[in-house]
N, C-alpha and C positions, 0 to 999 in steps of 0.2 A: 497719734491722733491728729486729724486735720483740724485746723482752726476754723472758726466760723466767721462769716462776714459780719461786721458790726451792724447793729440794728439801725444805725442812722442812715444807711443807704436808702435812697428814695426808690420806690417801686413804680413810679409813673413813667410814661414814655416821653415826657417832655425833655427838650434839650437842657443840658446843664447850664445854670447861670453862673455858678462858681464851684470849682472843685476843691477849694480849700476847705478843710474840715473844722472850721471854727465851731460848727454846731456839735462836733464830737469832742470838744474840749481842747482844741489846739489850733495852730495857725501854720500856714505854708505846708500843710500836709495834703496829700492827694489820695483819692480812692483809686486803688489799682487792681486790675485783673491781669494776672500773669498767664500768658499763653502756654500751650502744651509743649512748645519747643524750649521752654525754660524749666529749670528744676523747681519742684515745689518748695525746696528750701529757700529760694529767693523770696517767695511770698511770705513765708514764715519769718524770715529775717526782717523784711519790711514791716510786717505786723509788729514784731518785737521792738522796732524803732518808732512805733507810734502811728504808722500809716494804716489806714483802712485798706487791707489787702487780702486777696485770695488768689488761689491758683484755679485754673479751669477744672481741675480734678475735684477741688473742694466744693464746687457748685454744680457738679454733675454734667460738666461740658467736656469731659475728656475726649469724647468721640465727635464733638460738634464740628460743623463746617465753619470756615472763617465768617461767612455771612451770619450764621447763628450766633457766633461769639460777638460780632459787632452789634447785632440787635440786642443781645443780653446786656452788653456794656452800655449801650445807648439808653436803654430803659432804666438803668440803675446809676446813671451818671458816673460810670467808671472810666478810667483811662486804661487802655489796653497796653500792656508791656509785652514786647515780642522781639524776636530776632528774625521774623518772617516778613520779607519785603512785600508779600501779597497784601498786607493790611493797608499800607499807604495807597497801593493801586486800587484797592476796593473802595477806599474813601474818595479817591479821585473820580472813579466811575459813578459813585453815588452822588457826587457833588454835595456832600453832607458837611455840616459844621460840627457834628459830634458822632461818635465819641472821639476824643483825642487819642493819639497813639504815641507811645515812646518806642522807637525802633533802636534796639541795641545793635551796633555795628562793630565788626572787628573784635569780637569778644569770645570767639570760639576757644581760645587757649586759656581763658580765665575760669577759675572755679566759681561755683555759685555765690560764695561769700564775697568775692570781688565784684560780681555782677551787682549784688545788693548794695555794696559799699559805693559803687559808681552811681547807682540810682539815688541812694540816700544823700550823697554829696551834691547831686545836681537838681533834685526835685524842688528844693526851695527857690532855685534860680528860675525855673521854668513853670512854676505852679500857676502864675498869672496867665501865661500863654496857653497852658493846658486848659484852664478854666474858660478861656475864650474860644477854644477849638483850634488845635494845632497838631501837626506831626513834628515830633522832636526826634531828631537823629542824634544818638548819643554814643560816643566811643571814648577810648582812653585819651585820645588827642583831639577830639572835636565835640562840638555841640552846635547843632543847627536847628533852627525853628522855622517851620513854614506854616502860615496860618491856613485854616480851613475856611471855606472849601478850596481845594486845590484846583487850579485852572487847567 
């Protein structure tokens, strides 16, 4: 059974002011939308760890284009989690400050539980950057943050 997005996700189209989930009963947690190139189990594991998370399948976006996913995430103050380098390029072309993107790099050999563990370990460190608008490149041996909009 697919988990549902928590009701605290805003439905407006305004840019995010803060992506910490204090209004949902926690701190240093981020609302996440996992892209189709990642296993749905990652979103479930993040949800179990207390993050507001969903997979694109859970929200009816399994066949959506990247721009449609960006629009959906932006309207709901989600951070897109992906292994697809097209999302940072799309953000650069749009010159937008939201939504933020976490780009998983060099993770092909990892199982979904390791993907989720990598995210869970690093999200508290980058939550402030994601709340301000950023592309976070995350791998086993690196973490890089670039503020949005990209030049």
